[in-house]
C-alpha positions as CSV (number, residue, x, y, z in Angstrom):
1,X,-17.0,-12.8,0.1
2,X,-18.3,-15.6,2.1
3,X,-18.6,-16.1,5.4
4,X,-16.5,-19.6,5.1
5,X,-13.7,-17.4,2.4
6,X,-13.4,-14.8,5.5
7,X,-12.4,-17.4,7.9
8,X,-10.0,-19.0,5.4
9,X,-8.7,-15.5,4.4
10,X,-8.0,-14.9,7.8
11,X,-6.7,-17.5,8.7
12,X,-4.0,-17.5,5.7
13,X,-3.3,-13.8,6.6
14,X,-2.8,-14.8,10.4
15,X,-0.7,-17.7,9.5
16,X,1.5,-15.0,7.0
17,X,2.1,-12.4,9.4
18,X,3.3,-15.3,12.2
19,X,5.8,-16.5,9.7
20,X,6.9,-12.7,8.8
21,X,7.4,-11.9,12.4
22,X,9.4,-14.9,12.9
23,X,11.3,-14.6,9.7
24,X,11.9,-10.8,8.8
25,X,13.3,-10.5,5.5
26,X,16.9,-9.0,5.9
27,X,19.0,-7.6,2.8
28,X,22.9,-6.6,3.9
29,X,24.4,-3.7,2.9
30,X,28.1,-2.9,3.0
31,X,28.1,-1.5,6.6
32,X,24.8,-2.6,8.1
33,X,21.7,-4.7,7.1
34,X,18.3,-2.8,5.4
35,X,15.2,-5.0,7.5
36,X,11.7,-5.5,5.4
37,X,9.2,-6.3,7.8
38,X,5.9,-4.7,9.3
39,X,4.9,-1.6,10.2
40,X,4.5,-1.0,13.9
41,X,2.0,0.7,15.7
42,X,5.0,3.4,16.5
43,X,5.7,4.0,12.8
44,X,3.0,6.4,12.0
45,X,4.3,9.5,12.8
46,X,7.5,8.6,11.3
47,X,5.7,7.1,7.9
48,X,3.9,10.2,7.1
49,X,7.2,12.3,8.1
50,X,9.0,10.4,5.4
51,X,6.1,10.6,2.7
52,X,6.0,14.4,3.6
53,X,10.3,14.4,2.4
54,X,9.2,12.2,-0.8
55,X,6.3,13.8,-2.2
56,X,5.3,17.1,-0.4
57,X,2.4,16.9,2.3
58,X,0.2,19.1,-0.1
59,X,1.0,17.6,-3.2
60,X,0.5,13.8,-1.8
61,X,-3.0,14.7,-0.6
62,X,-4.3,16.1,-3.9
63,X,-3.3,13.1,-5.9
64,X,-6.1,11.1,-7.6
65,X,-5.1,8.0,-5.7
66,X,-5.7,9.3,-2.2
67,X,-9.5,9.5,-2.8
68,X,-8.9,5.5,-3.3
69,X,-7.1,5.6,-0.1
70,X,-8.6,8.1,2.7
71,X,-10.7,6.9,5.1
72,X,-9.8,3.8,4.7
73,X,-7.6,0.9,6.0
74,X,-4.6,-0.7,4.2
75,X,-4.6,-4.6,3.3
76,X,-3.8,-6.5,5.9
77,X,-0.5,-7.9,6.1
78,X,0.7,-5.7,3.2
79,X,2.1,-2.6,5.3
80,X,5.7,-2.7,4.8
81,X,8.9,-0.4,6.2
82,X,12.3,-0.9,5.6
83,X,14.7,-0.2,8.9
84,X,18.3,0.8,8.9
85,X,20.6,1.3,11.7
86,X,17.2,1.8,13.6
87,X,16.0,4.4,11.3
88,X,12.7,4.1,9.6
89,X,14.4,4.8,6.3
90,X,11.5,3.1,3.7
91,X,7.3,2.1,3.4
92,X,5.2,0.6,0.7
93,X,1.6,0.1,1.6
94,X,-1.6,-1.8,-0.5
95,X,-5.1,-1.3,-0.8
96,X,-8.5,-3.1,-1.6
97,X,-10.4,-1.5,-4.9
98,X,-12.4,-2.8,-7.4
99,X,-11.0,-2.7,-11.0
100,X,-13.6,-2.4,-13.0
101,X,-15.5,-5.7,-11.5
102,X,-12.2,-6.9,-10.5
103,X,-10.8,-7.4,-7.1
104,X,-7.7,-5.9,-6.9
105,X,-5.0,-4.0,-5.3
106,X,-3.7,-0.7,-5.4
107,X,-0.1,-0.3,-4.5
108,X,1.9,3.0,-2.9
109,X,2.6,4.6,-1.9
110,X,6.4,3.7,-2.3
111,X,8.9,5.8,-0.9
112,X,12.1,6.0,0.7
113,X,14.5,8.0,2.9
114,X,16.4,10.1,-0.1
115,X,19.8,9.2,1.8
116,X,19.5,5.4,1.4
117,X,18.2,5.3,-2.1
118,X,20.9,4.0,-3.7
119,X,20.9,0.7,-1.3
120,X,18.2,-0.9,-3.6
121,X,15.5,-0.5,-0.8
122,X,12.7,0.1,-3.1
123,X,13.1,-3.1,-5.4
124,X,13.3,-4.9,-1.6
125,X,9.8,-3.5,-0.5
126,X,8.2,-4.2,-4.0
127,X,9.9,-7.8,-4.1
128,X,8.6,-8.3,-0.4
129,X,5.4,-6.9,-0.9
130,X,4.4,-8.8,-4.5
131,X,5.4,-11.8,-2.9
132,X,3.3,-11.7,0.1
133,X,0.1,-10.8,-2.0
134,X,0.8,-13.1,-4.7
135,X,0.6,-16.0,-1.1
136,X,-2.3,-14.5,0.1
137,X,-4.3,-15.4,-2.8
138,X,-4.6,-11.6,-4.3
139,X,-5.2,-11.9,-8.2
140,X,-3.7,-8.4,-9.4
141,X,-2.2,-5.0,-8.9
142,X,-2.2,-1.6,-9.7
143,X,-0.6,1.6,-9.4
144,X,0.1,5.2,-10.8
145,X,3.8,5.0,-11.3
146,X,7.0,5.2,-13.5
147,X,6.5,2.5,-15.8
148,X,10.1,2.0,-17.0
149,X,10.7,1.2,-13.2
150,X,7.6,-0.7,-12.4
151,X,8.5,-2.9,-15.5
152,X,11.0,-5.1,-14.2
153,X,8.4,-5.9,-11.5
154,X,5.9,-6.9,-14.5
155,X,3.4,-3.9,-14.7
156,X,2.2,-3.0,-17.5
157,X,-0.1,-0.6,-19.4
158,X,-1.7,-3.1,-21.3
159,X,-3.4,-4.4,-18.1
160,X,-5.1,-1.1,-17.3
161,X,-6.5,-0.1,-21.1
162,X,-9.9,-0.4,-20.2
163,X,-9.8,1.3,-16.5
164,X,-10.8,4.4,-15.3
165,X,-8.9,6.5,-12.1
166,X,-11.3,8.5,-10.3
167,X,-10.1,11.3,-11.4
168,X,-7.0,12.8,-13.4
169,X,-3.7,10.6,-13.8
170,X,-1.2,10.6,-17.0
171,X,-2.4,7.6,-18.5
172,X,0.8,5.8,-19.3
173,X,1.7,5.7,-15.7
174,X,-1.2,3.8,-15.4
175,X,0.1,-0.2,-14.7
176,X,-1.3,-3.8,-13.8
177,X,0.2,-6.4,-12.8
178,X,-1.4,-9.9,-12.9
179,X,-0.2,-11.7,-10.1
180,X,-2.5,-14.7,-11.9
181,X,-3.0,-15.2,-15.1
182,X,-5.3,-13.5,-16.9
183,X,-6.9,-11.8,-13.7
184,X,-7.2,-8.6,-15.2
185,X,-8.5,-9.4,-18.7
186,X,-12.1,-8.7,-17.9
187,X,-11.3,-5.4,-15.6
188,X,-13.2,-2.6,-17.5
189,X,-14.6,0.5,-15.8
190,X,-14.1,2.6,-12.8
191,X,-11.7,1.5,-10.0
192,X,-13.2,2.2,-6.4
193,X,-12.2,1.8,-3.0
194,X,-13.4,-1.5,-1.3
195,X,-10.8,-1.4,1.7
196,X,-12.4,-1.8,5.4
197,X,-13.3,1.9,6.8
198,X,-10.6,3.3,9.2
199,X,-13.0,4.4,12.4
200,X,-10.5,6.5,13.5
201,X,-10.9,8.5,10.1
202,X,-15.0,8.6,11.5
203,X,-14.8,9.4,14.7
204,X,-17.1,12.2,16.0
205,X,-14.5,15.1,17.7
206,X,-15.7,15.8,21.0
207,X,-17.7,19.0,21.2
208,X,-15.6,21.4,23.7
209,X,-17.4,21.5,26.9
210,X,-19.3,25.0,28.2
211,X,-18.9,25.6,31.8
212,X,-21.0,28.6,33.3
213,X,-19.7,30.4,36.0
214,X,-21.9,31.6,39.0
215,X,-22.2,35.5,38.8
């Protein structure tokens, strides 16, 4: 990415973030609204608890997709949260990857609180995330997930036939979506992480200070 393109992307993202804050997505249920918007600074613990409940802590960190996310920052403007009655009830994030030579986004994890799954919150998060990704100029999205569920958003195994993940996956669940027609046509080879490093994950631990006591 050139310096000029980087400036243009940042301007687009900043403008989009401002628009999202001013106009959060509201979807009303029978009793109270579900609000889809950006993650907030204090959401970390609630997001991790929701993901642990949905996937299991050991299980989710052992997934091949995690190799593409660990020690990386999610894509700007694409970390979403669902809220209802003041509670954190859903999460979806996207991450920068190189999909066999094609810049793309990795979608996931997507999780919804078990008590709220009848409200269609997962679909709301997907619609908002894909709309934002296209608005921000991203060309393609890949994921590992349930093919019948994600097919309704346009995902297909046909777009990832020439791609390989950096570890074992169920190939029938390895899906892609072209936000721009033909974006994944030339994609071939290994999917690699390209997102910015999370400096907090690389921060050296402080060594315990040794205090000398007088004899």
